[in-house]
N, CA, C and O atoms as a GROMACS GRO file, in nm:
protein
  628
    1UNK      N    1   8.933   9.800  10.901
    1UNK     CA    2   8.906   9.931  10.825
    1UNK      C    3   8.973   9.924  10.690
    1UNK      O    4   9.095   9.906  10.685
    2UNK      N    5   8.902   9.937  10.583
    2UNK     CA    6   8.931   9.947  10.446
    2UNK      C    7   8.986  10.085  10.413
    2UNK      O    8   8.913  10.182  10.438
    3UNK      N    9   9.114  10.105  10.356
    3UNK     CA   10   9.171  10.236  10.337
    3UNK      C   11   9.183  10.257  10.197
    3UNK      O   12   9.237  10.175  10.123
    4UNK      N   13   9.129  10.375  10.152
    4UNK     CA   14   9.138  10.403   9.998
    4UNK      C   15   9.204  10.543   9.994
    4UNK      O   16   9.173  10.638  10.065
    5UNK      N   17   9.311  10.540   9.892
    5UNK     CA   18   9.390  10.662   9.868
    5UNK      C   19   9.371  10.686   9.714
    5UNK      O   20   9.387  10.593   9.635
    6UNK      N   21   9.336  10.814   9.673
    6UNK     CA   22   9.324  10.858   9.544
    6UNK      C   23   9.456  10.949   9.531
    6UNK      O   24   9.500  11.021   9.620
    7UNK      N   25   9.509  10.930   9.401
    7UNK     CA   26   9.626  10.995   9.367
    7UNK      C   27   9.622  11.061   9.219
    7UNK      O   28   9.585  10.999   9.119
    8UNK      N   29   9.663  11.192   9.219
    8UNK     CA   30   9.700  11.270   9.097
    8UNK      C   31   9.822  11.335   9.097
    8UNK      O   32   9.903  11.298   9.181
    9UNK      N   33   9.850  11.417   9.026
    9UNK     CA   34   9.974  11.491   9.012
    9UNK      C   35  10.002  11.583   9.111
    9UNK      O   36  10.109  11.572   9.170
   10UNK      N   37   9.917  11.685   9.143
   10UNK     CA   38   9.936  11.798   9.253
   10UNK      C   39   9.868  11.787   9.361
   10UNK      O   40   9.895  11.856   9.459
   11UNK      N   41   9.756  11.686   9.362
   11UNK     CA   42   9.647  11.680   9.472
   11UNK      C   43   9.574  11.813   9.493
   11UNK      O   44   9.545  11.848   9.607
   12UNK      N   45   9.546  11.879   9.397
   12UNK     CA   46   9.470  11.998   9.416
   12UNK      C   47   9.333  11.984   9.324
   12UNK      O   48   9.240  12.061   9.349
   13UNK      N   49   9.323  11.904   9.237
   13UNK     CA   50   9.216  11.909   9.143
   13UNK      C   51   9.137  11.768   9.153
   13UNK      O   52   9.036  11.755   9.222
   14UNK      N   53   9.195  11.661   9.073
   14UNK     CA   54   9.128  11.539   9.056
   14UNK      C   55   9.126  11.446   9.188
   14UNK      O   56   9.021  11.393   9.225
   15UNK      N   57   9.242  11.429   9.251
   15UNK     CA   58   9.237  11.337   9.366
   15UNK      C   59   9.163  11.388   9.478
   15UNK      O   60   9.096  11.308   9.544
   16UNK      N   61   9.166  11.524   9.513
   16UNK     CA   62   9.083  11.568   9.632
   16UNK      C   63   8.921  11.564   9.595
   16UNK      O   64   8.832  11.542   9.677
   17UNK      N   65   8.901  11.590   9.463
   17UNK     CA   66   8.762  11.580   9.414
   17UNK      C   67   8.725  11.432   9.428
   17UNK      O   68   8.613  11.406   9.473
   18UNK      N   69   8.797  11.344   9.399
   18UNK     CA   70   8.762  11.201   9.425
   18UNK      C   71   8.758  11.151   9.561
   18UNK      O   72   8.680  11.061   9.594
   19UNK      N   73   8.846  11.212   9.648
   19UNK     CA   74   8.838  11.186   9.796
   19UNK      C   75   8.696  11.238   9.843
   19UNK      O   76   8.619  11.163   9.902
   20UNK      N   77   8.666  11.366   9.814
   20UNK     CA   78   8.541  11.419   9.861
   20UNK      C   79   8.414  11.337   9.808
   20UNK      O   80   8.320  11.310   9.882
   21UNK      N   81   8.421  11.303   9.682
   21UNK     CA   82   8.300  11.227   9.631
   21UNK      C   83   8.294  11.096   9.694
   21UNK      O   84   8.188  11.053   9.741
   22UNK      N   85   8.409  11.028   9.697
   22UNK     CA   86   8.412  10.894   9.750
   22UNK      C   87   8.357  10.896   9.912
   22UNK      O   88   8.278  10.813   9.957
   23UNK      N   89   8.410  10.996   9.979
   23UNK     CA   90   8.383  11.012  10.128
   23UNK      C   91   8.234  11.041  10.132
   23UNK      O   92   8.171  10.991  10.226
   24UNK      N   93   8.175  11.109  10.052
   24UNK     CA   94   8.038  11.131  10.039
   24UNK      C   95   7.960  11.008  10.026
   24UNK      O   96   7.869  10.980  10.103
   25UNK      N   97   7.999  10.928   9.919
   25UNK     CA   98   7.930  10.792   9.906
   25UNK      C   99   7.942  10.708  10.017
   25UNK      O  100   7.845  10.637  10.048
   26UNK      N  101   8.063  10.704  10.094
   26UNK     CA  102   8.088  10.628  10.213
   26UNK      C  103   7.975  10.665  10.319
   26UNK      O  104   7.906  10.581  10.378
   27UNK      N  105   7.965  10.805  10.334
   27UNK     CA  106   7.890  10.861  10.431
   27UNK      C  107   7.733  10.831  10.402
   27UNK      O  108   7.657  10.806  10.496
   28UNK      N  109   7.693  10.833  10.280
   28UNK     CA  110   7.557  10.803  10.240
   28UNK      C  111   7.522  10.657  10.251
   28UNK      O  112   7.404  10.623  10.265
   29UNK      N  113   7.623  10.566  10.247
   29UNK     CA  114   7.597  10.426  10.264
   29UNK      C  115   7.621  10.383  10.406
   29UNK      O  116   7.613  10.264  10.439
   30UNK      N  117   7.651  10.483  10.493
   30UNK     CA  118   7.677  10.454  10.642
   30UNK      C  119   7.793  10.364  10.672
   30UNK      O  120   7.787  10.282  10.764
   31UNK      N  121   7.905  10.380  10.591
   31UNK     CA  122   8.025  10.297  10.597
   31UNK      C  123   8.134  10.379  10.657
   31UNK      O  124   8.250  10.342  10.637
   32UNK      N  125   8.111  10.486  10.728
   32UNK     CA  126   8.224  10.558  10.781
   32UNK      C  127   8.309  10.487  10.881
   32UNK      O  128   8.426  10.524  10.898
   33UNK      N  129   8.257  10.388  10.947
   33UNK     CA  130   8.333  10.303  11.042
   33UNK      C  131   8.398  10.188  10.978
   33UNK      O  132   8.458  10.106  11.048
   34UNK      N  133   8.390  10.175  10.848
   34UNK     CA  134   8.443  10.060  10.779
   34UNK      C  135   8.543  10.111  10.667
   34UNK      O  136   8.640  10.041  10.637
   35UNK      N  137   8.521  10.230  10.606
   35UNK     CA  138   8.611  10.273  10.500
   35UNK      C  139   8.665  10.417  10.523
   35UNK      O  140   8.588  10.509  10.549
   36UNK      N  141   8.805  10.434  10.514
   36UNK     CA  142   8.860  10.563  10.525
   36UNK      C  143   8.915  10.602  10.393
   36UNK      O  144   8.952  10.515  10.314
   37UNK      N  145   8.922  10.735  10.363
   37UNK     CA  146   8.948  10.790  10.242
   37UNK      C  147   9.057  10.906  10.262
   37UNK      O  148   9.057  10.981  10.359
   38UNK      N  149   9.146  10.908  10.161
   38UNK     CA  150   9.248  11.022  10.175
   38UNK      C  151   9.288  11.045  10.021
   38UNK      O  152   9.252  10.963   9.936
   39UNK      N  153   9.356  11.147   9.990
   39UNK     CA  154   9.428  11.162   9.865
   39UNK      C  155   9.558  11.223   9.882
   39UNK      O  156   9.586  11.281   9.986
   40UNK      N  157   9.641  11.213   9.780
   40UNK     CA  158   9.782  11.266   9.775
   40UNK      C  159   9.822  11.290   9.620
   40UNK      O  160   9.757  11.242   9.527
   41UNK      N  161   9.926  11.363   9.604
   41UNK     CA  162   9.985  11.394   9.475
   41UNK      C  163  10.111  11.330   9.462
   41UNK      O  164  10.177  11.305   9.562
   42UNK      N  165  10.154  11.298   9.338
   42UNK     CA  166  10.292  11.248   9.312
   42UNK      C  167  10.393  11.352   9.323
   42UNK      O  168  10.510  11.318   9.339
   43UNK      N  169  10.357  11.481   9.315
   43UNK     CA  170  10.444  11.610   9.328
   43UNK      C  171  10.413  11.666   9.461
   43UNK      O  172  10.310  11.639   9.523
   44UNK      N  173  10.518  11.758   9.507
   44UNK     CA  174  10.497  11.815   9.636
   44UNK      C  175  10.477  11.966   9.623
   44UNK      O  176  10.472  12.034   9.725
   45UNK      N  177  10.466  12.016   9.512
   45UNK     CA  178  10.470  12.170   9.500
   45UNK      C  179  10.335  12.234   9.550
   45UNK      O  180  10.332  12.356   9.565
   46UNK      N  181  10.232  12.164   9.575
   46UNK     CA  182  10.110  12.219   9.634
   46UNK      C  183  10.082  12.167   9.777
   46UNK      O  184   9.968  12.176   9.825
   47UNK      N  185  10.176  12.115   9.841
   47UNK     CA  186  10.165  12.045   9.976
   47UNK      C  187  10.113  12.159  10.066
   47UNK      O  188  10.167  12.270  10.070
   48UNK      N  189  10.006  12.124  10.138
   48UNK     CA  190   9.954  12.212  10.238
   48UNK      C  191   9.838  12.310  10.190
   48UNK      O  192   9.769  12.374  10.268
   49UNK      N  193   9.826  12.313  10.053
   49UNK     CA  194   9.725  12.410   9.981
   49UNK      C  195   9.593  12.342  10.001
   49UNK      O  196   9.585  12.222  10.025
   50UNK      N  197   9.491  12.419   9.990
   50UNK     CA  198   9.345  12.384   9.970
   50UNK      C  199   9.334  12.337   9.828
   50UNK      O  200   9.420  12.367   9.745
   51UNK      N  201   9.227  12.261   9.798
   51UNK     CA  202   9.207  12.236   9.646
   51UNK      C  203   9.184  12.357   9.557
   51UNK      O  204   9.150  12.464   9.606
   52UNK      N  205   9.202  12.340   9.432
   52UNK     CA  206   9.193  12.440   9.321
   52UNK      C  207   9.044  12.496   9.345
   52UNK      O  208   8.955  12.426   9.394
   53UNK      N  209   9.026  12.620   9.308
   53UNK     CA  210   8.910  12.680   9.315
   53UNK      C  211   8.794  12.611   9.230
   53UNK      O  212   8.676  12.610   9.265
   54UNK      N  213   8.840  12.559   9.123
   54UNK     CA  214   8.743  12.490   9.033
   54UNK      C  215   8.683  12.360   9.098
   54UNK      O  216   8.564  12.329   9.090
   55UNK      N  217   8.775  12.289   9.161
   55UNK     CA  218   8.736  12.183   9.252
   55UNK      C  219   8.642  12.213   9.358
   55UNK      O  220   8.541  12.143   9.372
   56UNK      N  221   8.668  12.313   9.433
   56UNK     CA  222   8.584  12.359   9.548
   56UNK      C  223   8.446  12.410   9.490
   56UNK      O  224   8.342  12.382   9.548
   57UNK      N  225   8.448  12.481   9.378
   57UNK     CA  226   8.322  12.529   9.330
   57UNK      C  227   8.238  12.398   9.284
   57UNK      O  228   8.121  12.392   9.321
   58UNK      N  229   8.283  12.312   9.219
   58UNK     CA  230   8.201  12.198   9.161
   58UNK      C  231   8.154  12.108   9.286
   58UNK      O  232   8.043  12.055   9.285
   59UNK      N  233   8.232  12.094   9.381
   59UNK     CA  234   8.199  12.009   9.502
   59UNK      C  235   8.079  12.092   9.574
   59UNK      O  236   7.978  12.036   9.615
   60UNK      N  237   8.102  12.227   9.585
   60UNK     CA  238   7.995  12.298   9.645
   60UNK      C  239   7.863  12.293   9.566
   60UNK      O  240   7.757  12.276   9.626
   61UNK      N  241   7.868  12.305   9.438
   61UNK     CA  242   7.756  12.284   9.345
   61UNK      C  243   7.675  12.160   9.363
   61UNK      O  244   7.554  12.160   9.343
   62UNK      N  245   7.744  12.050   9.400
   62UNK     CA  246   7.680  11.919   9.421
   62UNK      C  247   7.653  11.898   9.573
   62UNK      O  248   7.610  11.790   9.614
   63UNK      N  249   7.676  11.997   9.653
   63UNK     CA  250   7.666  11.982   9.803
   63UNK      C  251   7.750  11.877   9.857
   63UNK      O  252   7.700  11.794   9.932
   64UNK      N  253   7.873  11.874   9.825
   64UNK     CA  254   7.968  11.771   9.873
   64UNK      C  255   8.067  11.847   9.950
   64UNK      O  256   8.122  11.945   9.901
   65UNK      N  257   8.093  11.802  10.077
   65UNK     CA  258   8.188  11.854  10.160
   65UNK      C  259   8.341  11.859  10.113
   65UNK      O  260   8.399  11.761  10.067
   66UNK      N  261   8.398  11.981  10.129
   66UNK     CA  262   8.537  11.985  10.098
   66UNK      C  263   8.632  12.010  10.222
   66UNK      O  264   8.749  12.049  10.216
   67UNK      N  265   8.556  11.980  10.341
   67UNK     CA  266   8.624  12.002  10.460
   67UNK      C  267   8.742  11.917  10.486
   67UNK      O  268   8.738  11.798  10.453
   68UNK      N  269   8.845  11.970  10.541
   68UNK     CA  270   8.983  11.896  10.569
   68UNK      C  271   9.055  11.852  10.436
   68UNK      O  272   9.137  11.761  10.443
   69UNK      N  273   9.031  11.908  10.323
   69UNK     CA  274   9.103  11.864  10.209
   69UNK      C  275   9.236  11.963  10.206
   69UNK      O  276   9.229  12.086  10.197
   70UNK      N  277   9.344  11.897  10.216
   70UNK     CA  278   9.483  11.969  10.194
   70UNK      C  279   9.566  11.881  10.110
   70UNK      O  280   9.566  11.758  10.123
   71UNK      N  281   9.636  11.943  10.023
   71UNK     CA  282   9.732  11.869   9.938
   71UNK      C  283   9.846  11.816  10.007
   71UNK      O  284   9.907  11.885  10.088
   72UNK      N  285   9.879  11.698   9.981
   72UNK     CA  286  10.002  11.631  10.049
   72UNK      C  287  10.064  11.547   9.930
   72UNK      O  288   9.997  11.518   9.830
   73UNK      N  289  10.192  11.510   9.948
   73UNK     CA  290  10.259  11.416   9.858
   73UNK      C  291  10.256  11.270   9.909
   73UNK      O  292  10.273  11.242  10.027
   74UNK      N  293  10.231  11.180   9.811
   74UNK     CA  294  10.230  11.038   9.850
   74UNK      C  295  10.364  11.005   9.921
   74UNK      O  296  10.468  11.061   9.889
   75UNK      N  297  10.356  10.912  10.020
   75UNK     CA  298  10.483  10.869  10.086
   75UNK      C  299  10.489  10.711  10.087
   75UNK      O  300  10.393  10.638  10.065
   76UNK      N  301  10.599  10.676  10.112
   76UNK     CA  302  10.625  10.515  10.110
   76UNK      C  303  10.537  10.450  10.210
   76UNK      O  304  10.500  10.334  10.193
   77UNK      N  305  10.503  10.521  10.315
   77UNK     CA  306  10.414  10.470  10.425
   77UNK      C  307  10.279  10.437  10.359
   77UNK      O  308  10.217  10.338  10.397
   78UNK      N  309  10.231  10.516  10.261
   78UNK     CA  310  10.098  10.497  10.213
   78UNK      C  311  10.089  10.352  10.155
   78UNK      O  312   9.982  10.292  10.164
   79UNK      N  313  10.188  10.299  10.100
   79UNK     CA  314  10.186  10.169  10.038
   79UNK      C  315  10.179  10.066  10.140
   79UNK      O  316  10.156   9.951  10.103
   80UNK      N  317  10.198  10.095  10.276
   80UNK     CA  318  10.172  10.007  10.373
   80UNK      C  319  10.032  10.029  10.436
   80UNK      O  320   9.968   9.933  10.478
   81UNK      N  321   9.986  10.154  10.444
   81UNK     CA  322   9.861  10.190  10.505
   81UNK      C  323   9.736  10.177  10.428
   81UNK      O  324   9.632  10.156  10.490
   82UNK      N  325   9.737  10.186  10.298
   82UNK     CA  326   9.617  10.181  10.207
   82UNK      C  327   9.606  10.059  10.143
   82UNK      O  328   9.706  10.007  10.093
   83UNK      N  329   9.489  10.004  10.139
   83UNK     CA  330   9.444   9.886  10.062
   83UNK      C  331   9.416   9.914   9.926
   83UNK      O  332   9.447   9.829   9.842
   84UNK      N  333   9.363  10.019   9.892
   84UNK     CA  334   9.323  10.054   9.741
   84UNK      C  335   9.407  10.193   9.711
   84UNK      O  336   9.388  10.289   9.786
   85UNK      N  337   9.488  10.202   9.614
   85UNK     CA  338   9.554  10.312   9.563
   85UNK      C  339   9.491  10.340   9.421
   85UNK      O  340   9.500  10.260   9.328
   86UNK      N  341   9.435  10.447   9.414
   86UNK     CA  342   9.350  10.466   9.284
   86UNK      C  343   9.415  10.600   9.222
   86UNK      O  344   9.417  10.706   9.284
   87UNK      N  345   9.468  10.582   9.092
   87UNK     CA  346   9.527  10.695   9.032
   87UNK      C  347   9.444  10.744   8.912
   87UNK      O  348   9.364  10.671   8.855
   88UNK      N  349   9.466  10.868   8.879
   88UNK     CA  350   9.385  10.936   8.779
   88UNK      C  351   9.428  10.909   8.633
   88UNK      O  352   9.343  10.915   8.544
   89UNK      N  353   9.554  10.881   8.605
   89UNK     CA  354   9.610  10.857   8.467
   89UNK      C  355   9.723  10.774   8.459
   89UNK      O  356   9.774  10.723   8.559
   90UNK      N  357   9.767  10.758   8.337
   90UNK     CA  358   9.880  10.658   8.313
   90UNK      C  359  10.009  10.725   8.379
   90UNK      O  360  10.090  10.654   8.440
   91UNK      N  361  10.024  10.854   8.366
   91UNK     CA  362  10.140  10.907   8.427
   91UNK      C  363  10.137  10.899   8.578
   91UNK      O  364  10.242  10.869   8.634
   92UNK      N  365  10.035  10.921   8.647
   92UNK     CA  366  10.023  10.898   8.787
   92UNK      C  367  10.054  10.755   8.824
   92UNK      O  368  10.126  10.735   8.922
   93UNK      N  369  10.002  10.643   8.747
   93UNK     CA  370  10.029  10.513   8.765
   93UNK      C  371  10.178  10.485   8.761
   93UNK      O  372  10.232  10.422   8.853
   94UNK      N  373  10.253  10.535   8.648
   94UNK     CA  374  10.392  10.511   8.641
   94UNK      C  375  10.467  10.574   8.759
   94UNK      O  376  10.558  10.510   8.812
   95UNK      N  377  10.434  10.689   8.798
   95UNK     CA  378  10.500  10.760   8.913
   95UNK      C  379  10.469  10.691   9.044
   95UNK      O  380  10.560  10.677   9.127
   96UNK      N  381  10.344  10.644   9.069
   96UNK     CA  382  10.318  10.551   9.190
   96UNK      C  383  10.402  10.425   9.188
   96UNK      O  384  10.469  10.398   9.288
   97UNK      N  385  10.401  10.341   9.074
   97UNK     CA  386  10.479  10.221   9.076
   97UNK      C  387  10.623  10.257   9.090
   97UNK      O  388  10.689  10.185   9.165
   98UNK      N  389  10.678  10.350   9.033
   98UNK     CA  390  10.820  10.392   9.059
   98UNK      C  391  10.857  10.441   9.199
   98UNK      O  392  10.967  10.421   9.251
   99UNK      N  393  10.758  10.505   9.254
   99UNK     CA  394  10.776  10.576   9.378
   99UNK      C  395  10.768  10.481   9.489
   99UNK      O  396  10.856  10.491   9.574
  100UNK      N  397  10.680  10.392   9.504
  100UNK     CA  398  10.655  10.308   9.625
  100UNK      C  399  10.706  10.166   9.610
  100UNK      O  400  10.712  10.111   9.500
  101UNK      N  401  10.742  10.107   9.726
  101UNK     CA  402  10.764   9.956   9.728
  101UNK      C  403  10.630   9.893   9.746
  101UNK      O  404  10.563   9.908   9.849
  102UNK      N  405  10.594   9.822   9.641
  102UNK     CA  406  10.456   9.760   9.643
  102UNK      C  407  10.467   9.656   9.737
  102UNK      O  408  10.567   9.584   9.735
  103UNK      N  409  10.371   9.637   9.825
  103UNK     CA  410  10.374   9.533   9.927
  103UNK      C  411  10.308   9.404   9.878
  103UNK      O  412  10.334   9.299   9.936
  104UNK      N  413  10.231   9.406   9.783
  104UNK     CA  414  10.155   9.305   9.728
  104UNK      C  415  10.013   9.292   9.788
  104UNK      O  416   9.932   9.210   9.744
  105UNK      N  417   9.986   9.379   9.891
  105UNK     CA  418   9.867   9.376   9.957
  105UNK      C  419   9.769   9.491   9.886
  105UNK      O  420   9.647   9.492   9.903
  106UNK      N  421   9.831   9.574   9.815
  106UNK     CA  422   9.769   9.693   9.768
  106UNK      C  423   9.696   9.651   9.639
  106UNK      O  424   9.744   9.568   9.561
  107UNK      N  425   9.578   9.712   9.622
  107UNK     CA  426   9.500   9.714   9.492
  107UNK      C  427   9.533   9.838   9.424
  107UNK      O  428   9.487   9.941   9.472
  108UNK      N  429   9.607   9.844   9.317
  108UNK     CA  430   9.639   9.973   9.254
  108UNK      C  431   9.578   9.962   9.112
  108UNK      O  432   9.604   9.872   9.033
  109UNK      N  433   9.482  10.079   9.087
  109UNK     CA  434   9.423  10.079   8.964
  109UNK      C  435   9.408  10.233   8.927
  109UNK      O  436   9.448  10.323   9.001
  110UNK      N  437   9.346  10.255   8.801
  110UNK     CA  438   9.317  10.385   8.752
  110UNK      C  439   9.170  10.399   8.765
  110UNK      O  440   9.095  10.304   8.741
  111UNK      N  441   9.124  10.526   8.804
  111UNK     CA  442   8.984  10.536   8.841
  111UNK      C  443   8.885  10.503   8.722
  111UNK      O  444   8.774  10.454   8.741
  112UNK      N  445   8.940  10.536   8.595
  112UNK     CA  446   8.848  10.503   8.480
  112UNK      C  447   8.833  10.356   8.470
  112UNK      O  448   8.731  10.313   8.416
  113UNK      N  449   8.923  10.270   8.517
  113UNK     CA  450   8.897  10.131   8.506
  113UNK      C  451   8.764  10.071   8.584
  113UNK      O  452   8.712   9.962   8.561
  114UNK      N  453   8.726  10.158   8.672
  114UNK     CA  454   8.615  10.114   8.757
  114UNK      C  455   8.476  10.165   8.688
  114UNK      O  456   8.368  10.145   8.744
  115UNK      N  457   8.487  10.230   8.570
  115UNK     CA  458   8.365  10.278   8.503
  115UNK      C  459   8.327  10.181   8.397
  115UNK      O  460   8.408  10.154   8.309
  116UNK      N  461   8.198  10.123   8.401
  116UNK     CA  462   8.168  10.019   8.303
  116UNK      C  463   8.146  10.089   8.169
  116UNK      O  464   8.077  10.191   8.162
  117UNK      N  465   8.203  10.036   8.068
  117UNK     CA  466   8.204  10.082   7.933
  117UNK      C  467   8.267  10.218   7.920
  117UNK      O  468   8.223  10.297   7.836
  118UNK      N  469   8.359  10.247   7.991
  118UNK     CA  470   8.428  10.377   7.991
  118UNK      C  471   8.462  10.414   7.853
  118UNK      O  472   8.495  10.328   7.772
  119UNK      N  473   8.458  10.534   7.824
  119UNK     CA  474   8.518  10.576   7.684
  119UNK      C  475   8.651  10.648   7.699
  119UNK      O  476   8.717  10.688   7.603
  120UNK      N  477   8.689  10.665   7.842
  120UNK     CA  478   8.808  10.733   7.869
  120UNK      C  479   8.901  10.618   7.939
  120UNK      O  480   8.852  10.526   8.005
  121UNK      N  481   9.027  10.634   7.918
  121UNK     CA  482   9.139  10.561   7.997
  121UNK      C  483   9.192  10.637   8.110
  121UNK      O  484   9.244  10.582   8.207
  122UNK      N  485   9.181  10.768   8.097
  122UNK     CA  486   9.228  10.861   8.202
  122UNK      C  487   9.144  10.948   8.232
  122UNK      O  488   9.064  10.985   8.146
  123UNK      N  489   9.142  11.002   8.366
  123UNK     CA  490   9.058  11.140   8.404
  123UNK      C  491   9.148  11.257   8.355
  123UNK      O  492   9.261  11.269   8.401
  124UNK      N  493   9.104  11.336   8.270
  124UNK     CA  494   9.177  11.449   8.219
  124UNK      C  495   9.187  11.540   8.337
  124UNK      O  496   9.102  11.549   8.425
  125UNK      N  497   9.302  11.608   8.331
  125UNK     CA  498   9.339  11.705   8.443
  125UNK      C  499   9.281  11.844   8.414
  125UNK      O  500   9.327  11.912   8.322
  126UNK      N  501   9.172  11.892   8.500
  126UNK     CA  502   9.119  12.016   8.469
  126UNK      C  503   9.202  12.145   8.496
  126UNK      O  504   9.170  12.257   8.458
  127UNK      N  505   9.322  12.111   8.572
  127UNK     CA  506   9.400  12.222   8.578
  127UNK      C  507   9.464  12.270   8.461
  127UNK      O  508   9.513  12.382   8.453
  128UNK      N  509   9.462  12.172   8.351
  128UNK     CA  510   9.510  12.211   8.215
  128UNK      C  511   9.391  12.227   8.123
  128UNK      O  512   9.396  12.311   8.033
  129UNK      N  513   9.284  12.151   8.140
  129UNK     CA  514   9.179  12.152   8.052
  129UNK      C  515   9.076  12.260   8.078
  129UNK      O  516   9.008  12.313   7.990
  130UNK      N  517   9.068  12.289   8.216
  130UNK     CA  518   8.966  12.383   8.271
  130UNK      C  519   8.818  12.328   8.270
  130UNK      O  520   8.721  12.398   8.300
  131UNK      N  521   8.809  12.202   8.234
  131UNK     CA  522   8.685  12.135   8.227
  131UNK      C  523   8.640  12.047   8.374
  131UNK      O  524   8.633  11.924   8.378
  132UNK      N  525   8.615  12.123   8.473
  132UNK     CA  526   8.584  12.047   8.594
  132UNK      C  527   8.461  11.973   8.591
  132UNK      O  528   8.452  11.877   8.667
  133UNK      N  529   8.368  12.001   8.518
  133UNK     CA  530   8.236  11.936   8.499
  133UNK      C  531   8.283  11.793   8.448
  133UNK      O  532   8.250  11.695   8.514
  134UNK      N  533   8.354  11.780   8.338
  134UNK     CA  534   8.393  11.651   8.273
  134UNK      C  535   8.476  11.569   8.379
  134UNK      O  536   8.454  11.449   8.395
  135UNK      N  537   8.566  11.633   8.447
  135UNK     CA  538   8.628  11.559   8.563
  135UNK      C  539   8.533  11.506   8.670
  135UNK      O  540   8.541  11.390   8.711
  136UNK      N  541   8.442  11.595   8.713
  136UNK     CA  542   8.337  11.549   8.822
  136UNK      C  543   8.269  11.430   8.764
  136UNK      O  544   8.266  11.328   8.834
  137UNK      N  545   8.219  11.428   8.653
  137UNK     CA  546   8.144  11.332   8.599
  137UNK      C  547   8.220  11.188   8.592
  137UNK      O  548   8.162  11.082   8.616
  138UNK      N  549   8.350  11.196   8.558
  138UNK     CA  550   8.431  11.080   8.537
  138UNK      C  551   8.462  11.038   8.690
  138UNK      O  552   8.452  10.920   8.721
  139UNK      N  553   8.497  11.123   8.776
  139UNK     CA  554   8.527  11.101   8.917
  139UNK      C  555   8.410  11.034   8.986
  139UNK      O  556   8.428  10.936   9.058
  140UNK      N  557   8.297  11.083   8.964
  140UNK     CA  558   8.168  11.028   9.030
  140UNK      C  559   8.140  10.881   8.970
  140UNK      O  560   8.108  10.788   9.044
  141UNK      N  561   8.154  10.869   8.837
  141UNK     CA  562   8.117  10.738   8.785
  141UNK      C  563   8.230  10.637   8.840
  141UNK      O  564   8.194  10.528   8.884
  142UNK      N  565   8.353  10.669   8.837
  142UNK     CA  566   8.460  10.587   8.890
  142UNK      C  567   8.458  10.553   9.033
  142UNK      O  568   8.505  10.447   9.075
  143UNK      N  569   8.400  10.650   9.116
  143UNK     CA  570   8.398  10.644   9.259
  143UNK      C  571   8.275  10.527   9.273
  143UNK      O  572   8.290  10.429   9.346
  144UNK      N  573   8.163  10.548   9.200
  144UNK     CA  574   8.061  10.446   9.227
  144UNK      C  575   8.101  10.299   9.189
  144UNK      O  576   8.064  10.198   9.248
  145UNK      N  577   8.182  10.304   9.082
  145UNK     CA  578   8.237  10.175   9.042
  145UNK      C  579   8.332  10.110   9.148
  145UNK      O  580   8.331   9.990   9.174
  146UNK      N  581   8.406  10.193   9.200
  146UNK     CA  582   8.497  10.153   9.298
  146UNK      C  583   8.424  10.099   9.416
  146UNK      O  584   8.463   9.992   9.464
  147UNK      N  585   8.322  10.162   9.467
  147UNK     CA  586   8.246  10.127   9.577
  147UNK      C  587   8.180  10.000   9.546
  147UNK      O  588   8.170   9.922   9.641
  148UNK      N  589   8.134   9.965   9.434
  148UNK     CA  590   8.076   9.845   9.403
  148UNK      C  591   8.177   9.728   9.402
  148UNK      O  592   8.143   9.617   9.444
  149UNK      N  593   8.302   9.753   9.354
  149UNK     CA  594   8.426   9.655   9.361
  149UNK      C  595   8.439   9.619   9.520
  149UNK      O  596   8.431   9.505   9.566
  150UNK      N  597   8.461   9.732   9.592
  150UNK     CA  598   8.503   9.712   9.727
  150UNK      C  599   8.399   9.631   9.811
  150UNK      O  600   8.429   9.554   9.903
  151UNK      N  601   8.267   9.659   9.767
  151UNK     CA  602   8.168   9.585   9.833
  151UNK      C  603   8.163   9.433   9.787
  151UNK      O  604   8.127   9.344   9.864
  152UNK      N  605   8.199   9.412   9.666
  152UNK     CA  606   8.215   9.266   9.621
  152UNK      C  607   8.324   9.206   9.666
  152UNK      O  608   8.316   9.084   9.685
  153UNK      N  609   8.448   9.274   9.694
  153UNK     CA  610   8.569   9.211   9.745
  153UNK      C  611   8.561   9.193   9.894
  153UNK      O  612   8.619   9.098   9.946
  154UNK      N  613   8.495   9.279   9.962
  154UNK     CA  614   8.514   9.291  10.098
  154UNK      C  615   8.372   9.247  10.170
  154UNK      O  616   8.288   9.330  10.206
  155UNK      N  617   8.360   9.114  10.185
  155UNK     CA  618   8.234   9.063  10.224
  155UNK      C  619   8.201   9.127  10.372
  155UNK      O  620   8.285   9.145  10.460
  156UNK      N  621   8.077   9.155  10.379
  156UNK     CA  622   8.020   9.192  10.520
  156UNK      C  623   8.036   9.350  10.529
  156UNK      O  624   8.028   9.401  10.641
  157UNK      N  625   8.056   9.422  10.433
  157UNK     CA  626   8.037   9.572  10.450
  157UNK      C  627   7.904   9.627  10.379
  157UNK      O  628   7.876   9.747  10.385
   0.00000   0.00000   0.00000
């Protein structure tokens, strides 16, 4: 089983959106028995909460399930359990690299790195920008690119 973890600051906007979008891609491609998806935040202040209303609204608009999405903080066990750890911005990357003991088996990257010809380096945080549409577009493009990468790297899925 390939395990993918999306990470942002509070785990209520970008990373749960990415989790839901990627989970939807996995389902649509019939890969539920091969790929597991989760999300976490670098901070703990929203732990146990549902995603932000803006995230829930945009997922509903695109008929993407937000079922079982609850904020949690990344743990050191995540570095042992996940093959792909995907962060939303440079600050998340710094926090993840500082937080965990990298095992060498993780693929750690920024979501925008998986978007061909991306004009963004980071996924802007809609908690501050208010632009959940922009975030959704970047998350969707990044998730599609990540899926392509995983299929290339993981023969047989």
